[in-house]
C-alpha positions as CSV (number, residue, x, y, z in Angstrom):
1,M,-4.3,11.0,14.4
2,C,-7.2,11.1,12.4
3,Y,-9.9,13.3,12.9
4,G,-13.5,13.6,11.5
5,Q,-15.8,16.7,11.2
6,T,-19.0,16.0,13.1
7,G,-20.6,19.6,12.6
8,K,-19.1,22.6,15.0
9,Y,-16.1,20.6,15.8
10,W,-13.9,18.1,15.2
11,E,-13.5,14.5,16.5
12,R,-11.0,11.8,17.0
13,I,-11.7,8.9,15.3
14,N,-9.4,6.1,13.7
15,E,-9.7,4.9,10.2
16,E,-12.3,2.2,10.7
17,E,-15.0,4.4,12.7
18,M,-13.8,6.9,9.4
19,G,-15.1,4.2,6.8
20,I,-18.1,3.0,8.7
21,K,-18.9,6.8,9.2
22,V,-18.8,7.2,5.6
23,I,-20.8,4.3,4.7
24,T,-23.5,5.0,6.8
25,A,-24.1,8.5,5.7
26,V,-23.8,7.4,2.2
27,Q,-26.4,4.2,2.6
28,S,-28.7,6.6,4.8
29,D,-28.4,9.2,1.7
30,A,-29.2,6.7,-1.1
31,V,-32.5,5.6,1.1
32,K,-33.5,9.2,1.4
33,R,-33.2,9.4,-2.3
34,L,-35.3,6.2,-3.1
35,R,-38.0,7.9,-0.3
36,V,-37.8,10.7,-1.9
37,K,-38.4,8.9,-5.4
38,K,-41.2,6.7,-4.0
39,N,-43.0,9.6,-1.8
40,P,-42.1,12.9,-3.0
41,S,-44.5,15.0,-1.6
42,K,-43.4,13.8,2.0
43,P,-41.3,16.6,3.5
44,L,-37.8,14.8,4.6
45,R,-34.8,16.0,6.6
46,Q,-32.0,17.6,4.5
47,I,-28.8,14.7,4.6
48,D,-26.5,17.5,4.8
49,Q,-25.5,16.4,8.3
50,H,-24.7,13.0,7.4
51,L,-22.7,14.3,4.1
52,D,-20.3,16.1,6.6
53,G,-19.7,12.5,8.8
54,K,-22.6,13.4,11.3
55,A,-23.3,10.1,11.8
56,S,-23.5,8.0,15.1
57,K,-20.3,7.0,16.3
58,P,-19.7,3.1,16.0
59,K,-19.7,1.1,19.1
60,S,-16.9,-0.9,20.3
61,Q,-16.0,-4.0,19.0
62,N,-17.1,-5.7,22.6
63,E,-20.5,-4.3,22.3
64,S,-23.4,-5.8,20.9
65,V,-25.2,-4.0,17.8
66,K,-28.5,-4.8,18.3
67,N,-30.3,-2.0,15.8
68,S,-27.8,-1.6,13.4
69,Q,-29.1,-2.1,9.6
70,P,-27.4,-4.8,7.4
71,M,-26.3,-3.7,4.1
72,D,-28.1,-6.6,2.4
73,D,-31.5,-5.9,4.0
74,D,-34.1,-4.3,2.4
75,P,-33.2,-0.4,2.4
76,L,-36.6,0.4,3.1
77,S,-36.4,-1.5,6.5
78,S,-38.4,-0.1,9.5
79,A,-35.1,-0.1,11.2
80,V,-34.0,2.9,8.7
81,T,-35.7,6.2,9.0
82,S,-34.7,10.0,8.1
83,N,-33.6,10.4,11.5
84,T,-31.7,7.3,12.6
85,P,-28.3,7.1,10.8
86,V,-27.0,3.4,10.2
87,T,-24.2,1.8,12.2
88,I,-22.3,-1.0,11.0
89,E,-19.9,-3.1,12.5
90,F,-18.0,-6.0,10.8
91,S,-17.6,-9.0,12.7
92,N,-15.3,-10.9,10.3
93,E,-12.9,-11.1,7.0
94,K,-16.2,-12.9,5.3
95,D,-18.8,-10.5,6.8
96,A,-16.9,-7.3,6.2
97,F,-16.5,-8.0,2.2
98,V,-19.9,-9.0,1.9
99,R,-21.4,-5.6,3.4
100,V,-18.7,-3.5,1.4
101,R,-19.9,-5.2,-1.6
102,K,-23.3,-4.7,-1.1
103,F,-23.0,-1.4,-0.1
104,Y,-21.4,-1.0,-3.2
105,Q,-23.9,-2.1,-5.2
106,K,-26.6,0.0,-3.7
107,C,-24.5,3.0,-4.0
108,K,-24.3,2.1,-7.8
109,K,-28.2,1.3,-7.7
110,Y,-29.1,5.1,-6.3
111,Q,-26.1,7.0,-7.0
112,K,-23.8,7.3,-10.4
113,E,-21.4,4.7,-10.7
114,G,-18.7,7.1,-11.2
115,T,-19.3,8.7,-7.6
116,S,-16.1,10.0,-6.2
117,F,-16.3,11.0,-2.3
118,C,-15.2,14.6,-2.2
119,G,-17.8,16.2,0.4
120,R,-15.9,14.3,3.5
121,R,-13.8,16.4,5.5
122,W,-11.0,14.7,7.7
123,L,-7.7,15.8,9.4
124,Y,-4.5,13.7,9.7
125,F,-2.5,14.8,12.2
126,I,1.2,13.8,12.7
127,D,2.6,14.9,16.1
128,S,6.6,15.1,16.1
129,G,6.3,14.9,19.9
130,G,9.9,16.8,20.7
131,Q,11.9,13.7,21.0
132,I,14.8,14.2,18.5
133,Q,15.5,10.4,17.7
134,F,11.9,10.0,16.5
135,Q,12.0,13.1,14.7
136,K,14.9,12.4,12.8
137,L,13.2,9.0,11.6
138,L,9.5,10.7,10.8
139,P,10.5,12.6,7.5
140,A,11.5,9.2,5.7
141,F,7.7,8.6,6.3
142,M,6.0,11.9,6.1
143,P,3.5,12.9,4.0
144,Y,2.4,16.1,2.1
145,A,0.3,18.9,3.8
146,S,-1.7,21.3,3.0
147,V,-1.5,23.1,6.6
148,L,1.7,22.6,9.1
149,L,0.7,23.6,12.7
150,L,3.9,24.7,14.6
151,V,3.1,24.3,18.0
152,V,5.1,26.3,20.6
153,S,4.5,26.9,24.2
154,L,3.9,30.3,25.8
155,S,5.8,29.2,28.9
156,K,9.0,28.4,27.3
157,D,11.7,30.6,25.0
158,L,12.0,29.5,21.5
159,N,15.7,29.6,22.4
160,E,15.5,27.1,25.1
161,P,16.3,23.1,24.5
162,S,13.3,21.4,23.1
163,S,11.9,18.6,26.0
164,T,13.7,15.1,25.2
165,A,10.7,13.5,26.8
166,M,8.6,11.1,24.7
167,Q,5.3,11.0,26.2
168,L,3.8,6.9,25.9
169,S,0.5,6.0,27.0
170,E,1.7,4.7,30.4
171,R,4.8,6.9,31.2
172,K,7.2,9.2,29.9
173,I,10.8,8.3,28.7
174,N,13.7,10.4,27.9
175,V,16.4,8.9,25.5
176,S,18.9,11.4,25.1
177,E,20.4,13.9,27.7
178,R,20.2,16.6,25.0
179,S,18.4,18.2,22.2
180,L,18.1,20.7,19.6
181,S,16.2,24.3,20.8
182,V,13.1,24.7,20.3
183,I,13.5,27.2,17.3
184,E,16.2,24.9,15.5
185,I,14.0,22.0,15.5
186,L,11.4,24.3,14.2
187,K,13.5,25.4,11.4
188,Q,14.5,21.7,10.5
189,L,11.1,20.2,10.3
190,L,10.0,23.2,8.5
191,S,12.5,22.6,5.8
192,A,11.9,18.9,5.5
193,I,7.9,19.3,5.2
194,A,8.0,22.3,3.2
195,S,10.7,20.6,0.7
196,S,8.7,17.4,0.5
197,T,5.3,19.1,0.0
198,Q,6.7,20.8,-3.2
199,R,8.0,17.7,-4.3
200,Y,4.7,16.2,-3.9
201,R,3.0,18.8,-5.8
202,S,5.1,18.5,-8.4
203,L,4.1,14.9,-8.7
204,I,0.6,15.6,-8.8
205,A,1.0,18.2,-11.4
206,D,2.8,15.9,-13.6
207,D,0.5,13.0,-13.2
208,P,-2.8,12.9,-15.2
209,L,-4.5,11.0,-13.0
210,L,-3.2,12.6,-9.5
211,S,-4.1,16.0,-11.4
212,E,-7.5,14.7,-11.8
213,L,-8.3,13.6,-8.5
214,I,-6.3,15.8,-6.4
215,T,-6.4,19.8,-5.9
216,P,-3.9,21.4,-3.6
217,P,-5.4,24.6,-1.7
218,S,-2.8,27.0,-3.1
219,D,0.9,26.8,-4.6
220,K,2.4,27.4,-1.1
221,L,2.3,25.5,2.3
222,K,0.6,27.3,4.8
223,V,1.8,27.6,8.5
224,L,-0.5,27.9,11.0
225,P,1.4,29.1,14.2
226,V,-0.7,27.5,17.7
227,A,0.8,28.5,21.3
228,T,0.0,26.5,24.4
229,H,-0.1,26.9,27.7
230,P,-1.4,30.4,28.0
231,D,-2.7,29.9,31.6
232,E,0.9,29.8,32.6
233,Y,1.9,32.9,30.3
234,E,1.7,35.9,32.6
235,E,3.6,33.9,35.3
236,A,6.7,33.2,32.6
237,L,6.8,37.2,31.6
238,K,7.3,37.8,35.2
239,K,10.1,35.5,35.0
240,G,11.7,37.0,32.2
241,K,10.7,34.9,29.5
242,E,9.9,36.2,26.0
243,S,6.6,37.7,24.9
244,S,3.8,36.2,22.1
245,D,5.0,38.8,19.9
246,D,8.4,37.9,20.3
247,K,7.5,34.5,18.9
248,R,5.2,35.5,16.6
249,K,7.8,37.8,14.7
250,K,10.4,34.9,15.4
251,I,8.0,32.4,13.7
252,N,7.5,34.9,10.5
253,E,11.1,35.0,10.6
254,I,11.6,31.5,9.9
255,A,8.5,31.1,7.5
256,H,9.3,33.9,5.6
257,R,12.6,32.9,4.2
258,H,11.0,29.4,2.6
259,E,9.5,31.2,-0.6
260,S,7.1,28.1,-0.8
261,C,5.4,28.9,2.6
262,E,2.9,31.3,4.1
263,I,2.0,32.3,7.5
264,V,-1.7,31.8,8.1
265,G,-2.5,35.3,9.7
266,H,-5.8,36.9,10.9
267,E,-7.6,40.2,9.6
268,G,-4.2,40.8,7.8
269,R,-1.2,40.5,10.1
270,I,0.8,37.6,11.6
271,Y,-1.4,36.0,14.5
272,L,-0.4,33.7,17.1
273,Y,-3.3,31.2,17.8
274,K,-3.7,30.7,21.6
275,V,-5.1,27.1,22.6
276,D,-5.4,26.6,26.2
277,G,-5.3,22.5,26.5
278,S,-6.5,22.6,30.4
279,K,-9.9,23.4,28.7
280,A,-10.0,20.6,26.2
281,R,-9.5,18.1,29.0
282,N,-12.8,19.4,30.1
283,K,-14.8,19.4,27.5
284,V,-15.4,23.2,27.0
285,F,-15.0,23.4,23.2
286,E,-17.8,21.4,22.0
287,D,-19.8,24.8,21.3
288,L,-17.0,27.0,19.4
289,Q,-17.2,31.1,19.9
290,P,-16.8,32.6,16.6
291,D,-14.1,35.0,18.7
292,S,-12.3,32.0,19.9
293,D,-8.7,31.3,18.5
294,L,-9.5,27.5,18.3
295,Y,-13.0,28.3,16.0
296,K,-10.3,30.4,13.7
297,I,-8.2,27.6,13.5
298,A,-11.2,25.5,12.2
299,Q,-11.7,27.9,9.6
300,A,-7.9,28.4,8.6
301,L,-7.7,24.6,8.3
302,E,-11.4,24.9,6.4
303,K,-10.3,27.4,3.9
304,N,-6.7,25.6,3.5
305,H,-7.5,21.9,2.8
306,Y,-6.6,19.6,-0.1
307,K,-9.7,19.1,-2.7
308,I,-9.7,15.0,-3.0
309,K,-12.0,12.9,-5.1
310,V,-11.7,9.2,-3.9
311,P,-13.5,6.9,-6.3
312,L,-16.2,4.9,-4.8
313,K,-14.4,1.7,-5.8
314,W,-11.3,2.5,-4.4
315,Y,-13.1,4.0,-1.2
316,C,-14.9,0.7,-0.5
317,F,-11.5,-1.0,-1.3
318,G,-9.7,0.9,1.5
319,V,-12.3,0.5,3.9
320,L,-12.7,-3.3,3.3
321,L,-8.6,-3.0,3.7
322,H,-8.9,-1.4,7.2
323,D,-11.6,-3.5,8.6
324,V,-10.0,-6.8,7.8
325,A,-6.4,-5.2,9.0
326,K,-8.2,-4.4,12.6
327,E,-8.5,-7.9,12.9
328,G,-5.0,-8.7,13.0
329,C,-1.7,-6.9,13.0
330,G,-2.7,-4.1,11.1
331,V,-0.3,-5.6,7.8
332,L,-1.7,-7.3,4.9
333,S,0.3,-8.8,1.8
334,L,-0.5,-7.6,-1.3
335,S,-1.5,-10.6,-3.0
336,Y,-4.3,-11.0,0.0
337,C,-5.5,-7.2,-0.9
338,Q,-6.0,-7.9,-4.6
339,E,-8.1,-11.0,-3.6
340,L,-10.2,-9.1,-1.4
341,G,-10.5,-6.5,-4.6
342,Q,-11.6,-9.0,-6.6
343,Q,-14.0,-10.7,-4.0
344,L,-15.5,-7.3,-3.7
345,E,-17.3,-8.0,-7.5
346,V,-16.4,-4.2,-8.1
347,N,-14.2,-4.7,-11.1
348,L,-11.2,-4.3,-8.9
349,S,-8.5,-6.1,-11.1
350,A,-5.3,-7.0,-9.6
351,D,-3.9,-4.0,-11.4
352,K,-6.7,-2.1,-10.3
353,S,-6.2,-3.2,-7.1
354,L,-2.7,-2.2,-7.2
355,S,-3.4,1.3,-8.3
356,A,-6.1,1.9,-5.7
357,I,-3.3,0.6,-2.9
358,K,-0.9,3.0,-4.3
359,F,-3.5,6.1,-4.5
360,L,-4.5,5.3,-0.8
361,S,-0.8,5.5,-0.1
362,F,0.0,8.4,-1.6
363,L,-3.0,9.8,0.7
364,N,-1.3,8.3,3.4
365,K,-4.3,6.1,4.3
366,L,-2.0,3.3,4.4
367,L,2.0,3.0,3.6
368,F,2.9,0.9,0.7
369,Y,6.5,0.8,-0.7
370,P,5.9,-1.7,-4.2
371,D,10.2,-1.3,-5.0
372,S,11.2,-2.2,-1.4
373,P,12.1,-5.3,-0.1
374,A,8.7,-5.3,1.8
375,G,7.1,-4.8,-1.5
376,D,4.6,-7.3,-0.9
377,L,3.1,-6.0,2.3
378,V,0.6,-3.5,2.9
379,F,1.3,-1.5,6.1
380,V,-3.1,-0.8,6.3
381,N,-2.6,0.1,9.5
382,I,0.2,3.2,10.1
383,E,0.6,2.8,13.3
384,S,2.0,-0.5,12.4
385,L,4.9,0.5,11.3
386,F,5.5,3.7,13.5
387,N,4.8,1.5,16.6
388,I,7.8,-0.6,15.6
389,L,10.1,2.7,15.7
390,K,8.4,3.6,19.0
391,D,9.4,-0.1,20.5
392,L,13.2,0.6,19.4
393,L,13.5,4.2,21.1
394,V,11.6,3.1,24.3
395,F,14.3,-0.2,24.2
396,V,17.1,2.2,24.0
397,C,15.6,4.4,26.1
398,D,15.5,1.8,29.2
399,A,18.6,0.3,28.5
400,H,20.8,3.3,27.9
401,S,21.4,3.9,31.8
402,D,22.8,0.3,32.0
403,A,24.6,0.3,29.3
404,K,28.2,-0.8,30.3
405,F,26.2,-4.0,32.0
406,L,24.5,-5.1,28.7
407,L,25.2,-8.1,26.6
408,S,27.3,-7.3,23.4
409,D,24.3,-7.8,21.2
410,Q,22.1,-5.3,23.2
411,K,25.2,-3.1,23.8
412,A,25.9,-2.5,20.1
413,L,22.2,-1.1,20.1
414,V,22.2,1.2,22.5
415,C,25.7,2.5,22.2
416,K,26.1,1.9,18.1
417,G,23.0,1.6,16.6
418,H,23.5,-1.6,15.4
419,L,20.0,-3.4,15.2
420,S,20.2,-7.4,14.2
421,I,17.0,-9.5,14.0
422,E,17.5,-11.0,17.0
423,I,17.6,-7.7,19.2
424,L,14.6,-6.6,16.6
425,K,12.4,-9.4,18.1
426,K,13.5,-8.7,21.7
427,A,12.6,-4.8,21.5
428,S,9.3,-4.3,19.3
429,K,6.4,-6.6,20.3
430,S,4.5,-4.8,17.6
431,C,7.1,-6.4,15.2
432,N,6.7,-9.9,16.6
433,K,2.5,-9.4,16.6
434,I,2.8,-8.9,12.9
435,S,6.1,-11.8,12.6
436,K,3.4,-14.2,13.5
437,A,1.5,-13.7,10.5
438,F,4.6,-13.1,7.9
439,S,7.4,-15.6,9.2
440,D,10.3,-13.4,7.4
441,F,8.8,-9.9,8.4
442,E,11.9,-8.7,10.2
443,T,13.9,-9.4,7.1
444,K,11.3,-7.7,4.9
445,L,11.3,-4.8,7.7
446,L,15.7,-3.9,7.7
447,G,15.4,-4.1,4.2
448,L,12.6,-1.2,3.9
449,F,15.0,0.8,6.7
450,E,17.7,0.4,3.9
451,Y,15.5,1.5,0.9
452,L,13.9,4.5,3.0
453,L,17.8,5.3,4.2
454,I,17.1,5.2,7.6
455,A,19.3,1.9,8.0
456,T,22.3,0.1,6.3
457,K,23.3,-3.1,6.1
458,L,26.8,-4.0,8.3
459,P,29.5,-6.4,6.8
460,E,28.6,-8.6,9.8
461,K,25.7,-11.1,9.1
462,D,22.0,-9.8,9.5
463,T,23.3,-6.7,11.4
464,F,21.8,-3.1,10.5
465,F,22.9,0.3,11.5
466,M,20.2,3.5,12.3
467,P,22.1,6.4,12.9
468,A,18.6,8.6,14.0
469,L,18.6,6.3,17.0
470,L,22.2,7.6,18.6
471,P,22.0,10.3,20.9
472,I,23.1,14.0,19.5
473,K,26.2,15.8,20.4
474,D,27.0,19.5,21.1
475,V,28.7,20.7,17.9
476,S,28.1,24.2,18.5
477,D,32.0,25.2,18.6
478,I,33.7,22.5,16.9
479,N,36.6,22.5,14.6
480,P,38.7,19.0,14.7
481,Y,41.3,19.6,12.0
482,P,42.3,23.3,12.5
483,N,44.8,23.1,9.7
484,T,42.4,22.2,6.8
485,I,39.0,24.0,5.7
486,P,35.6,22.4,6.1
487,L,33.3,22.5,3.4
488,L,29.8,23.2,4.0
489,F,26.5,22.1,2.2
490,Y,24.5,25.3,3.2
491,F,20.6,25.1,3.5
492,E,19.1,28.4,3.2
493,N,16.1,27.6,5.3
494,A,18.0,24.8,7.9
495,I,18.9,21.5,6.8
496,P,15.8,19.0,6.2
497,M,15.2,17.2,9.3
498,G,16.4,13.8,9.1
499,L,18.4,14.7,5.8
500,F,22.1,13.9,7.9
501,C,21.2,10.4,8.9
502,A,20.1,9.4,5.2
503,V,23.4,11.2,3.9
504,I,25.3,8.5,6.4
505,V,23.3,5.8,5.5
506,H,24.1,6.3,1.7
507,L,27.9,6.4,2.5
508,L,27.9,3.2,4.2
509,S,25.6,1.6,1.4
510,E,28.0,2.3,-1.2
511,K,29.1,-1.0,-3.3
512,E,31.8,0.7,-4.9
513,A,33.5,2.3,-2.1
514,S,34.1,0.8,1.3
515,W,33.3,3.0,3.8
516,K,32.7,2.5,7.5
517,V,32.6,3.9,11.1
518,I,35.6,4.1,12.7
519,E,34.9,5.3,16.1
520,E,32.1,4.1,18.6
521,S,31.5,7.4,20.2
522,N,29.5,8.5,17.2
523,F,26.4,10.6,17.5
524,S,23.4,10.7,14.8
525,N,24.8,14.5,14.5
526,Y,28.7,13.8,14.4
527,F,30.3,11.1,12.5
528,T,33.9,10.1,11.8
529,L,34.2,7.9,8.8
530,Q,37.0,6.0,6.4
531,C,37.3,5.0,3.3
532,P,40.7,3.8,2.3
533,D,40.3,3.2,-1.2
534,L,39.1,6.6,-2.3
535,L,40.8,8.7,0.9
536,E,43.9,9.0,2.3
537,S,42.5,9.9,5.9
538,I,39.4,10.0,7.8
539,I,37.0,12.5,7.5
540,I,34.6,14.0,10.0
541,L,30.6,15.0,9.0
542,V,28.7,17.1,11.3
543,E,25.2,18.2,11.3
544,Q,24.8,21.9,12.0
545,V,21.0,23.3,12.1
546,D,21.5,24.9,8.5
547,C,24.5,22.9,7.0
548,I,26.6,19.5,6.8
549,A,30.0,20.1,7.7
550,L,32.5,17.8,6.0
551,Y,36.1,18.0,7.5
552,C,38.9,16.4,5.9
553,E,42.0,15.6,7.7
554,A,44.3,15.5,4.7
555,E,43.6,18.3,1.9
556,D,44.3,16.0,-1.1
557,D,41.0,14.0,0.1
558,Y,39.2,17.6,-0.6
559,I,38.1,16.6,-3.8
560,P,37.1,12.7,-3.9
561,A,35.5,13.5,-0.3
562,R,33.2,16.6,-1.7
563,E,32.1,14.2,-4.8
564,A,31.1,11.3,-2.4
565,M,29.2,14.0,-0.2
566,E,27.4,15.4,-3.3
567,E,26.3,12.0,-4.5
568,A,24.8,11.3,-1.0
569,V,22.9,14.2,-0.5
570,D,21.4,14.3,-4.3
571,A,20.7,10.1,-3.0
572,A,19.1,11.3,0.4
573,M,17.4,14.0,-0.8
574,L,15.6,12.0,-3.9
575,A,14.6,9.2,-1.1
576,H,13.2,11.8,0.9
577,K,11.4,13.8,-1.6
578,L,13.1,16.6,-1.1
579,S,13.5,19.9,-3.7
580,E,15.6,22.1,-1.9
581,K,19.3,21.7,-2.4
582,P,22.2,22.8,-0.6
583,K,25.0,25.5,-2.0
584,K,28.8,24.9,-0.8
585,A,30.0,27.4,1.4
586,F,32.6,27.8,3.6
587,Y,32.4,29.9,7.2
588,C,32.9,33.6,6.6
589,P,36.3,35.4,7.5
590,C,34.4,38.7,7.8
591,G,34.5,38.5,11.7
592,K,30.7,38.8,12.5
593,G,30.4,35.9,14.2
594,R,30.0,32.2,13.0
595,H,28.1,32.4,9.4
596,V,28.8,31.4,5.8
597,A,30.1,32.5,2.8
598,V,28.5,31.0,-0.3
599,V,29.7,30.0,-3.3
600,S,29.0,31.5,-6.5
601,W,30.2,31.1,-10.0
602,L,30.8,34.1,-12.3
603,K,29.9,32.9,-16.0
604,K,31.5,36.0,-17.8
605,Q,34.6,36.1,-16.2
606,R,34.8,31.7,-15.4
607,R,35.4,32.0,-11.7
608,H,34.4,31.4,-8.6
609,V,33.6,34.1,-5.7
610,F,32.6,33.9,-2.0
611,H,29.9,36.4,-0.8
612,C,28.9,36.9,3.1
613,T,25.5,36.0,4.1
614,I,25.2,38.9,6.3
615,N,26.5,41.8,4.3
616,H,26.2,40.1,0.8
617,K,30.0,41.7,0.2
618,S,32.7,39.1,-1.6
619,Q,35.3,38.0,0.6
620,K,38.8,36.7,-0.3
621,M,39.1,33.0,0.5
622,P,41.9,31.6,-2.0
623,D,42.3,28.5,0.2
624,C,38.6,27.3,-0.5
625,L,39.6,27.1,-3.9
626,N,40.9,23.9,-3.5
627,W,37.8,22.1,-2.9
628,L,35.9,23.6,-5.8
629,D,39.1,23.5,-8.6
630,Q,38.3,20.0,-10.3
631,T,40.6,20.1,-13.2
632,S,43.5,21.0,-10.6
633,K,43.1,17.8,-8.7
634,R,42.8,13.9,-10.3
635,K,40.0,13.9,-12.6
636,R,38.1,10.6,-11.3
637,R,34.6,10.8,-13.4
638,H,34.8,9.9,-17.0
639,D,38.0,8.7,-17.3
640,E,36.8,6.8,-20.3
641,L,36.0,10.3,-22.1
642,Q,40.0,10.1,-22.9
643,H,39.6,8.1,-26.2
644,L,38.0,10.7,-27.9
645,P,40.0,13.3,-30.3
646,D,41.8,16.1,-29.0
647,V,40.9,19.6,-29.2
648,L,42.3,23.2,-28.0
649,E,41.5,22.8,-24.3
650,S,40.4,26.3,-24.0
651,N,37.2,25.2,-22.9
652,I,35.0,27.6,-25.1
653,A,32.3,24.9,-25.4
654,Y,31.9,24.7,-21.7
655,Q,30.8,28.6,-21.6
656,V,28.6,27.7,-24.6
657,L,26.9,25.2,-22.7
658,V,26.7,27.2,-19.7
659,E,24.9,30.1,-21.9
660,S,22.9,27.9,-24.1
661,T,21.3,25.7,-20.7
662,E,17.9,27.6,-20.9
663,E,17.5,26.9,-24.9
664,I,18.3,23.4,-24.3
665,K,15.9,22.9,-22.0
666,E,13.0,24.8,-23.8
667,Y,13.7,22.7,-27.2
668,F,14.8,19.3,-25.8
669,S,12.9,18.8,-22.3
670,D,10.0,16.7,-24.2
671,D,12.8,13.9,-25.1
672,F,15.2,14.5,-21.6
673,S,14.7,10.5,-21.4
674,E,15.7,9.4,-24.9
675,I,18.9,11.7,-24.4
676,A,19.7,10.4,-21.4
677,S,19.6,6.7,-22.5
678,K,22.0,7.6,-25.4
679,L,24.4,9.7,-23.1
680,L,24.6,6.3,-21.2
681,Q,25.5,4.5,-24.1
682,M,28.3,7.0,-25.1
683,N,29.7,6.8,-21.3
684,L,28.7,10.3,-20.8
685,I,26.8,9.6,-17.7
686,T,26.5,6.2,-15.1
687,E,23.3,4.2,-14.9
688,R,22.6,5.5,-11.4
689,E,22.7,9.0,-13.0
690,R,20.3,8.4,-15.9
691,S,17.9,6.4,-13.4
692,A,17.8,9.3,-11.1
693,I,16.7,11.5,-14.0
694,T,14.5,9.4,-15.6
695,D,12.9,8.3,-11.9
696,T,9.1,8.8,-12.1
697,N,8.5,9.0,-8.2
698,T,10.9,12.2,-7.9
699,G,8.2,14.5,-8.4
700,R,10.3,16.9,-10.8
701,N,8.9,18.3,-14.4
702,K,10.9,17.8,-17.4
703,Y,12.7,21.1,-17.3
704,Q,14.3,20.3,-14.1
705,R,15.4,16.4,-15.5
706,M,16.7,18.4,-18.3
707,E,18.6,20.9,-16.1
708,E,20.1,18.2,-14.1
709,L,20.8,16.3,-17.2
710,I,22.9,19.4,-18.6
711,E,24.8,19.2,-15.1
712,H,26.2,16.2,-15.9
713,V,27.5,16.6,-19.3
714,K,28.9,20.2,-18.0
715,V,30.9,18.3,-15.7
716,A,32.2,15.9,-19.0
717,V,32.9,18.9,-21.1
718,K,35.2,20.5,-18.6
719,I,37.5,17.3,-18.9
720,K,36.9,17.0,-22.8
721,E,35.8,19.8,-24.7
722,S,34.7,17.4,-27.5
723,V,32.1,16.0,-25.6
724,F,30.2,18.8,-26.3
725,F,30.1,18.0,-30.3
726,L,28.8,14.2,-29.2
727,L,25.9,16.1,-27.5
728,L,25.0,18.2,-30.2
729,D,24.9,15.3,-32.4
730,I,22.1,14.0,-30.8
731,F,20.3,17.0,-30.5
732,N,20.6,17.1,-34.5
733,E,19.2,13.7,-34.6
734,K,15.6,15.6,-34.1
735,E,14.2,16.4,-37.2
736,Y,12.7,19.7,-36.1
737,S,14.2,23.1,-38.2
738,T,13.7,24.7,-34.5
739,C,16.6,22.5,-33.2
740,Y,18.7,22.3,-36.5
741,R,18.8,25.8,-36.2
742,F,19.8,26.0,-32.7
743,C,22.7,23.8,-33.3
744,S,24.0,25.6,-36.1
745,K,24.0,28.5,-34.5
746,T,25.6,26.9,-31.2
747,Q,28.1,25.1,-33.2
748,S,29.3,28.2,-35.1
749,K,30.3,29.8,-31.4
750,I,32.8,27.4,-30.7
């Protein structure tokens, strides 16, 4: 949902209306500038109200526009006065780009060529809804945020199950019988959004163009706790529900665990902003009082907004795309978008149009995935993509109660999450609408889902697997293999929403390993998998609130299963643009309930230890070392290193490499890409590892990339100490005195 500021309050508005309002305001501004020039002695009313978006609301498409001002008319026409903002409506594609072109030319005439729109104010709200399947899919499309509104009900405890209902325009649906608790969903969503926001901000900082155009409000994601249903609060307290102070305390504890988050308080205190939706329905909010919580929310949003300068050419281009797209299915081909950019006659070449589209996609004013199978499509109307996901959920919901009577292909979707092109056509009217414009759209869409790691292609022809469509299972007390120890990929701040399903998709997408789901009774948080060419027996993956648990039936599978999971987690986090990496952990044996002991490495003593997350004391857990002791298991990675000359395998080189990591980052981070390529030539890293490190879309800075590169080298040095000398040879090629001194000093330690 998009909201534009109209003075005292925010008004819901769609993209087309927003574009027209801005054009109206700017054109009115241009007219007034000319009037001042022609008749400077005549007093004029300030244009500030127009610059803040307070233009007349456009009429609907079905109404005639009798008093609208054509953009190619004389700007001094009597139809335009200082008190009458212009309302514009485009009737067709040709009219659209002609009018926008005229608008741009007038802006150039009455304003500077380099005009950027930085005075408009609008909000984008993405409502997760509370429906767990949709929430698991949403982070794949999640934009960065400056403020996250965590909305809770005063009539409900945070430990109660969240709603399984999803509100549609005409009815409610219930896709699952079970959901996570409210507080669990808050934790996972906050973890996903906070981590993604950090990546986006890093991407902005590392890109000269983005850093010039976009200024984040601060280094932290601002969290605004909002409470609804205050009219039911007193009755809820009588029934023993938790107080608003208890809710405020719990929300603060959740946010406080994220170093990248900060609660937006009031008068120096943690505050729970209360909003009564029943008043909104009665339109009581039009005159906000300074002492009202809604006014305080508006002030907080105003203080914590991104400052974004949208170049005039790009904005005009975006307005044109949205107006053309609304006449059709909401999706345009990239080539047609570029053609429209050239027809605008604003010096937008094909390459510059592409840059504008990427920028608008970064702002989530449209969706564009240039490296995906749908790279030739632009989802100008974001809802055109989201509606397809909603259609699938509705289809699954409506068919679930009669699953035993369904035909095999429909039953495969409802019970297994298997989606074919034929079923996609049956399930989604939104998809069919787009398919009329693009004959191969279904194939590209499923390819896009695969690219985003929300689906994977199965061996069966044209069939894809979407794990997020499956219901969830109660995994609060589960231990499928009592004779072995589960390894935990532990997130201190809860596992990011949607990551688990992306991990499953990555495993099943592996070309070098034949992973497959071996049971029909799987859930979106519980999977039984097999990989015959890698593992002796089956494994089970379970999503808990703060970790992914890996259960192996056979102890000999520990190391290869762990390595496969490490790669899958890294790939999923990269795809979802997440920054917080999990730690290895195990369930703690200290007897204080179910919690974890995190693995740490003592550099000087060269051994692993396990620290309880409750009392922080070390725990004796010798059996867990079998998950971690790589040298005692088969050395799967970098077998090609065996041709290197033998040296004394005391592995002093590994210790020196660990101790020198910070210096290496300081001296050589500028050359991480070149070093990665040379390590690839020596077969010390894989092509996939090199690509992940050098990928410009990850949002990591050069030091983080160099650190990841060193981690790969450490694995090789553990296996063969002489690998370290190859790394020093690469460093020695740099003709800098500091580099030479570092290499000499380092080599003398070995």
